[in-house]
N, C-alpha and C positions, 0 to 999 in steps of 0.2 A: 725179622722174626727172631724171637729169643729161643735158644736151645739150652734147656736146663742141664743137659749132659755136661756142658763145659763151664757152667756157672762157677763151680768151685773145683779147681784142679788140685786135688789133694791126694796124697798117697794112701795106700792101705796100711794096716797095722805093721806090716813088714817093710814099709818105706818104698813100696813098689807102685809105679805108674804102669799098669799093664804088666808087661814082661821086663820093664826097665827100672833101674834104680836099685834099691835094696840096702840091706844092712851090712856092716863090716863082718867078715867071716872070722877073723882073729878074735878069740874070746875076750882078751884083755882090752883090745880096741873097741869091740862091741860094747863092753861095759862102760867105757868112757863116752862113747857116742850116745848110749842110752841116758847117761847123766846129762849130757848136753840137751837131748831131746826133752827130757822131763823138765829141765830148767826153762827151756824155750816155751813149752806149752804153758808153764806156770806164769812166766813173766808177762806174756802177751795178754793175760787176763788181769794183770795188776794195774790198778788205776794210776798209781804213782809212776809206773814205767810208761804208760801210755801218755800221761801228761808231760813227762820229760821228753818223750819222742816228739810229741806235737810241738813243744816249745823249741827244741833244737832244730827241727825241720824248718820252722818259721824264722827263727832269729839267727841260726848258725849256718844252715845250708842255704837258706834263701828261698824256700819253697812257698807257694807253688811256682815251679818253673813255667814260663809262658809258652804259648803256641804262637808262632810267627808265620805269616803268609809270605812266602818267598816270591814276591811279585816279579822282580826282575828275572829271576831264574825261570819262572813259569812262562813269562812272555817270550823269553829267548828260546825256550824249548818248544812251546806250543802244546796244545792238548790239555791234559788235566792240570789243575792247580796243585802246586806242591806247598805243603805246610811243614813246619819243623817244630817238634817238641824240644825246647831248648834246655836240655840237661847239661849242655856245655856252660850254662850260666850258674850252675851250682857252685858253692864254695869248693875249691880244689879242681873244678873244671870238668867234672864228669858225673855220671850216675853212681859211681862206686861208693860215694860217701853215704848213700841211702842205707845200704846194708852194713857199712862199717860202724856207723853209730849204734845200730841195733846189736851187732855182735859184741862190740866192746862193752856196752852197757850190760849185756848178758854175762860176759866174762867177769866183770866186776861183781855182779850179783852172785856168781858162783865162787868168788874168792880166789880167782886165778891171779898169778903174779906177772905173767908175760904173755904178749900176743905174738904168735908166729904166723907167717903167711908167705905166699908166693906172689910174684907179680911178673907180668909180661911187659906191657907198654909202660908200666909204672904208675898208672892211674889208681889201681887198687892199692899199691904201696903208699902212694902219697896220701890218699884218703885215710888209710889206716894209721899212718904215722901222725897225721893231723889230729885224728880223734884220740889217739893215745896221748899226744901232747896235751890235749884239752883235759883228758880224764886222769892224767898222771899214771899211765901204764907204760911199762917197758915194752918195746916193740922191736922185733927182729924180722927183716924181710929178706927172703932168698930170691935172687934174680940172676938169670942167665947172663954170662959175660957178654954175649953178642948184644943182648938187649941193653945192658949197662952202657955199652959204647954207643948204641943207636939212640938211646933215650936219656942222654946226659942231663938235660934240664930237670927231668923228674928225679934222677938220682941225686942231684944237688939239693933239690927241695927236701928229699927224705933225710939227707944229712943235716940240713938246717933244723929240721923238726926233731932231731935227737934220736933218729932211728939207726939201729945197727943193720948194715947191709952185708949180706953174705953172698959173694960172687960164686956162681956155679959154672964150672968149666967142663963138666962131663958131657958126652954126646954132642948134640948140636948147640948146647949151651943157650937154650931158649926156654920157653915157658914149660914144656913137659918136664925138662930136667929140674927146673926151679920147683915145680910141684913135688917131685920125688925128693929133693933135698929138704924142703921145708917139712914134709910129712915125716921124714926120717928123724929130724930134730924134735918134732913133736912126740914121737914114740919114745924118745929117750927120757922124757919127763912129762907124762900126761897129767900128773897130779897138779903141777904148778903152771903148766902151759895151756893156752887156749889156741886152737888152730882156727884162724879166721879165713875160711875159703873164700876166694874172690869171685865165684860164679855159682851157677846152679848145678854144680858137679860134686862128686865125692859121695861117700856113704851117707845114708840117712842119719841126721835130719837135715843136712846142709842144702840139698836141692829145694826142699820145702821151705826152709828157713830163709834162704836168700831170696826166693820168689816172694815170700810174704813181705819182706822189707822193701823189695823193689816194686811191688804192686802199686805203690803210691803213684808211680808214673802213669799207669793206665787209668786209675781212678780219676786223677786230675784231668788227663787228656780227654777222656770221654765227656766229662762235664764241660770242659773248656771249649771243645770243638762244637758241641751242640749249642752252647751259648753264643759262640762266634759266628756260626753259619746256619743255625736252625736245622741242622741235619748232622748225621755222622759221616765220616770219611768213606769213600768208596773202597780204598785200600789203606791198610796200616802196615808199614814196613820198618824193619830194623836189622842191623847187622847181627850175625850170630857167630860167636866163637864158642865159649862155654855156654853162653846164652842168657845171661842175666838181664841185660838191658832190653832185649827183645821180649823176654817173658814178662818183664815188668810192664812194658807197654801193652802187650797182648792181653794182659790180665783184665784190662778195662773193656775189652771188646770180644772176648772169647765166646760169650753166650749170644752175641748178635750175629746171626747167620748172614745178614745183609752186608757185613763188613768183611772183606777179604783180607786175610793175614798172610804176610810174606816175610820169611826170614832170608837174609842174604849172607851167604858164606863167601869165603875167600877162595877164588879159583887160582890164585897165585900166578904162575907162569903158564897156566892152561891145564884143564882137566886131564889132557892126554900126556902132559909133561912129567907127571909123577911128583911135581913140586907144587902142591896146593894144600888147602886145609878144608876141603869140601866134604866134611864128615857125613852129612846127611845125604849126600849124593853118591859118594863112593865108599862109605864105611860099611863094616860088617858087624854083626852082633857078637858081643863078648863082654868080658869083665876087665876093667882097668881102674886103677886108683880107688878100688873098693866099691865100685858100683857097676851095674850092667847098663850098657848103652851101645850105640853104634859108634865104631871108631875105626880109624885108618890102621890097617894091620899088615904085618909081614905074614908070610906063609905059616910061620909057627905061632901066630897069634899075638906076638909082641907088638906094641904100638909103633907105627911108622913115624919117621920124622915128618912133621907137617911144615908147610911153608906158606907164609904170607908176608907181604910188604908191611902189614900192620901187626906189630908185635902182640897185640891183644887178641888176635884171631888165630895164631899159629899153634893151636892146641889140637891134638889128634882125635879127641873125643868131643862129646857134647852132652848137655844136660838131659836126663831121662825124660823130662816133660816134653822136650822138643822131639825126641824119638817117638814118644806116644802120640803127640799131635800130628806128626807126619803120617804115621800109620793110620790114624783116624781121619786123615785127609781134611783136618781143620786148618792146617797151616801148609802153605806151599813154600818150598825152599829152592832158591836159585843161587847162582854164584856170579861173582864179578872178578875180573883179573886184576893184577897189580897195575897194569897200564890204564885200565878203565878207572880204577880207584884214584890214581894220580890226576887224571883228567878232571874228575869230579872235585877233587881237593882244590885244584887251581881255579876251576870254574866258579865254585861257590865263593871262594875268596875274592875273585875279581869282580863278580857281578852282584854279590850281596854284602860284601864287606864282612863276611863271617868265615873264619878259618876253622875248618872242621878237623877232628881227629881222623887219621887214616882209617881207623876202624869204622867210624860213622860214614866216611866217604864211600864205602862199599854200598851202603844202603842208598845214599844220595845218587850214586851212579846208576843203580838199578831203577830208581824212581824216575830219573831223567830219561832212561830208555823206554820205560813203560808208559810214561806220560804221553808220548807221541802217539801211542795207539788208542788213546782215550779222548773223549770230548772235553770241551772247556767246562761242561756242567759237572764233571767228575773231579774227584780230589784224591790226593795221596798224602797221608800223614807219615812223615819220616821221623824216627827218633834220632835226633842229633845228640848221640850219647856222650860226646866229649869234644873239647876244643883241641885245636891242632898246634898249640904253642910248642909242645914237645917234639913235633914232627917237622917244624919249619926248616931247620938246618939240613936234615936228612933229605927232604924233598927238593930243596934248592940245589943241593949237590947232585941229586939224582937227575934233575932236568937241566943241569948246567947253567943255572942262573946265579 
């Protein structure tokens, strides 16, 4: 059954999804964000822009990414069939390039000189550096020192692509601090810089804009799954940090009430340990990084340090659309621990010959647990949002291989 209430998940004129989201409060920053929003709304109506996006998606990214039936995994687990939306096969190895191409094309249209961004696992950084190399734009990526050491393959890729990497050593030296550092650099020269946020977070228009560029995942998946199986999946699942890959996939199924949507957060060392990134489970309402959302907070309201074995999920907040969808009970949110994530990483590698990113492994782990509770007539479509090349050395060291 179709529910038109979720057909178009768009914000109001103030960038709000219910009580979440919103515009920047600082007047100078708000003016800069309004410039970005106006340019975004204009460019997506431009035929030349849309033709260029279509061409690059096909010839550069390699879209459409396929859906794959994980037969070996499904038979090993029993119960529901598990399918994978193979975003790991995109150029640069993850979903991030979908919005990076859109944002860099927009920045060029606006006459900006340099792209600034943060990265956690490095997938956003690599994708952005790749597109900047393609389009002749200067690129500066801020990355926590902990993540630099953990994700060395992606760091080396960014260097080869001509990107300037700024190590961030403050706080936990992970994703939250990288966001703070990159945003501070942006504020120093908003006239010439374009801040390319890597998820559906931040002040308007970024949550809407990143969702728009990532929604290609869901549009493809809905049509592909129907063609492949003559029905839609029982459940659609994706990992959630900031939330871009999940929202991209969910976009194709939001209005179909017969499809259950599940976001999988990082439970880290356990929800009772205090070392996790399960924002939608344990977060509280407030404002961080220029937008209203649920986020992990200290008693005084400052963001807590989040933890996940997956660098791309250890952000203490989450996109406003996810907060809204949780409250509306359209999406369920669950969590997976570090140990469960590692097990799924190893299992998919061994039995399907597909090495998943640690981020994506959270969704795979949840699907494997849930499949056992379902019949073989039911199905779970998982967004394999990235490949795990970047994580191999870390995982092998972690498990002593």
